[in-house]
C-alpha positions in Angstrom: -35.0 -23.6 -59.7 -37.7 -24.3 -62.5 -41.3 -24.9 -62.1 -41.0 -28.6 -62.5 -37.8 -28.9 -59.9 -39.7 -27.0 -57.5 -42.9 -29.3 -57.8 -40.7 -32.3 -57.5 -39.0 -31.1 -54.4 -42.3 -30.6 -52.6 -43.4 -34.5 -53.1 -40.2 -35.2 -52.2 -41.1 -32.8 -48.8 -44.4 -35.1 -48.2 -42.8 -38.4 -48.7 -40.2 -37.5 -46.1 -42.6 -36.1 -43.9 -44.5 -39.4 -44.3 -41.4 -41.1 -43.7 -40.7 -39.2 -40.6 -44.4 -40.0 -39.2 -43.5 -43.8 -40.0 -39.8 -43.6 -38.5 -41.6 -42.3 -34.8 -43.5 -45.5 -34.4 -40.2 -48.0 -35.5 -37.2 -45.8 -34.1 -36.4 -48.0 -31.3 -37.3 -51.2 -33.3 -35.5 -50.4 -36.4 -32.1 -49.2 -34.5 -32.1 -52.4 -33.0 -32.3 -54.2 -35.9 -29.4 -52.1 -37.9 -27.3 -53.0 -34.6 -27.8 -56.9 -35.2 -28.5 -56.8 -38.7 -26.6 -54.7 -41.2 -23.6 -53.6 -39.0 -23.3 -57.2 -38.5 -23.2 -58.9 -41.8 -21.4 -56.2 -43.5 -18.6 -58.2 -41.6 -19.1 -60.8 -43.9 -19.6 -59.0 -47.1 -17.4 -59.0 -50.1 -16.7 -55.6 -51.5 -19.5 -54.4 -54.1 -18.9 -51.1 -55.2 -22.2 -49.8 -57.3 -21.9 -50.5 -61.1 -23.3 -49.3 -64.4 -25.9 -52.0 -64.3 -27.3 -50.7 -60.8 -27.3 -47.6 -62.4 -29.3 -48.2 -65.4 -31.8 -49.7 -63.2 -32.3 -47.1 -60.7 -32.5 -43.7 -62.5 -35.4 -41.8 -63.4 -36.8 -38.7 -64.0 -35.4 -37.4 -67.3 -34.3 -33.3 -66.9 -33.2 -30.8 -68.9 -29.2 -30.0 -67.7 -28.0 -26.6 -66.5 -27.7 -25.4 -70.5 -30.7 -26.6 -71.1 -29.6 -28.0 -74.3 -29.2 -31.5 -73.3 -30.7 -34.3 -70.9 -29.8 -36.3 -68.0 -31.5 -38.4 -65.5 -31.5 -36.6 -62.1 -32.7 -39.8 -59.8 -31.0 -42.2 -58.7 -32.8 -44.9 -56.2 -29.8 -47.3 -55.1 -31.3 -48.5 -51.8 -30.9 -52.2 -50.8 -28.3 -53.0 -52.8 -25.6 -54.1 -50.2 -23.2 -51.5 -51.5 -19.9 -50.6 -50.0 -18.7 -48.1 -52.6 -20.2 -45.2 -54.7 -17.5 -44.4 -56.3 -18.9 -44.1 -59.8 -21.1 -41.8 -58.7 -18.6 -39.1 -58.7 -19.0 -38.7 -62.7 -22.6 -38.5 -62.8 -23.3 -34.6 -62.1 -26.4 -33.8 -63.1 -28.0 -36.1 -60.1 -30.4 -33.8 -57.8 -31.9 -36.6 -56.1 -29.9 -39.6 -54.4 -31.3 -42.3 -52.0 -28.6 -44.9 -51.0 -30.0 -45.9 -47.9 -29.7 -49.6 -46.8 -26.2 -50.5 -47.7 -22.9 -51.0 -46.3 -21.4 -47.4 -47.0 -18.8 -46.1 -44.5 -17.6 -42.7 -47.6 -20.0 -40.8 -49.4 -17.2 -38.5 -50.0 -17.9 -39.4 -54.0 -21.2 -37.5 -53.8 -19.0 -34.5 -53.5 -18.7 -34.0 -57.4 -22.7 -34.1 -57.3 -23.2 -29.9 -57.0 -27.0 -30.0 -58.2 -28.1 -32.6 -55.3 -31.2 -31.7 -53.9 -32.4 -34.4 -51.7 -29.9 -36.9 -50.3 -31.2 -40.4 -48.4 -28.2 -42.0 -46.8 -29.8 -44.3 -43.7 -28.9 -47.4 -42.3 -25.4 -47.6 -43.4 -22.4 -47.4 -42.0 -21.6 -43.9 -41.8 -19.5 -42.5 -39.0 -19.9 -38.9 -40.4 -22.2 -36.8 -42.0 -19.3 -34.7 -43.5 -19.3 -33.5 -47.5 -18.3 -30.8 -49.0 -20.2 -27.6 -49.4 -23.0 -28.7 -51.6 -25.0 -24.9 -52.9 -28.3 -26.8 -53.7 -28.9 -29.3 -51.1 -32.2 -28.8 -49.3 -32.7 -32.4 -47.5 -30.4 -34.5 -46.1 -31.1 -37.7 -44.1 -28.4 -40.0 -42.3 -30.6 -41.8 -40.0 -29.4 -45.2 -38.0 -25.6 -45.0 -39.0 -22.7 -44.5 -37.0 -22.4 -41.3 -36.7 -21.2 -39.5 -33.5 -20.3 -35.8 -34.0 -22.1 -32.9 -36.6 -19.1 -31.4 -37.8 -19.2 -30.6 -42.0 -22.2 -29.6 -42.3 -22.0 -26.5 -44.1 -24.7 -26.4 -47.3 -26.1 -23.1 -47.4 -29.5 -24.1 -48.6 -30.0 -26.9 -46.1 -33.6 -27.0 -44.5 -34.2 -30.4 -43.3 -31.1 -32.6 -41.4 -32.2 -36.2 -39.9 -29.4 -37.7 -38.3 -31.4 -40.0 -35.7 -30.4 -43.0 -34.5 -26.9 -42.4 -34.1 -24.4 -42.1 -31.6 -24.2 -38.3 -31.1 -23.3 -36.9 -27.8 -22.7 -33.2 -28.2 -23.6 -31.1 -31.3 -21.1 -29.0 -32.7 -20.1 -27.2 -35.9 -23.4 -26.2 -36.9 -22.5 -22.7 -38.1 -25.6 -20.0 -38.6 -23.6 -18.2 -41.0 -23.6 -21.0 -43.2 -27.1 -22.8 -42.3 -29.2 -19.6 -41.9 -32.2 -22.0 -43.7 -31.9 -25.2 -41.8 -35.5 -25.3 -40.0 -35.8 -29.0 -38.8 -33.0 -31.3 -36.8 -34.0 -34.7 -36.1 -31.7 -35.7 -33.0 -33.9 -38.7 -31.6 -32.4 -42.0 -30.7 -28.9 -40.6 -30.1 -27.0 -40.2 -26.5 -27.4 -36.3 -26.4 -25.8 -34.5 -23.4 -26.9 -31.5 -24.2 -28.7 -29.0 -26.4 -25.8 -26.7 -26.5 -24.7 -25.6 -30.2 -28.2 -25.3 -31.8 -27.9 -21.7 -32.6 -29.7 -21.5 -35.7 -31.6 -18.6 -36.9 -34.5 -20.2 -38.5 -34.6 -23.7 -36.5 -38.3 -24.1 -35.9 -38.9 -28.1 -35.2 -36.4 -29.9 -33.0 -36.7 -33.7 -32.4 -34.7 -34.7 -29.5 -36.9 -37.2 -27.7 -38.6 -40.3 -28.7 
């Protein structure tokens, strides 16, 4: 990773920490709003896929691509667009930072093509799982305030921070310490946890369980 990319990621980490503090204050209220608002309204919305126009509006941060011979926008802000489908993102393979929060998404599988992804925020959608194919560079992932009921399918080897607060998780399963050797922060507040069994991660330092 270049110095420029490292600096960008550090800035994102600072923003993420500030966001975590703000979320601590709003956890209960936000979750009620999601249940009565975002989830409820989705029943009456027609399908709305992401379009080229939305992408052009949200793309930023022009960087060199892997071979250094071309440039591409690597950051996408597509939050609060009432999106139900992000299939088009599968062709934007150079994206490294993606925010699709506060939409109506139930499927993130198009992101499986984004093998350079470093940072993902998909809070306040209609997701029932955080499962994605292994993304080799993903370091920060947030799926807060969705409908997720389990922790299966999270296998990103460089993941350091995972936010699953405000979901419906009762048990932690599938977090393989051999695959998640860098994961040091897990946010699980606002769930329905019955036990902390399954949290056997070698570098885990920060575990948030109580609101």
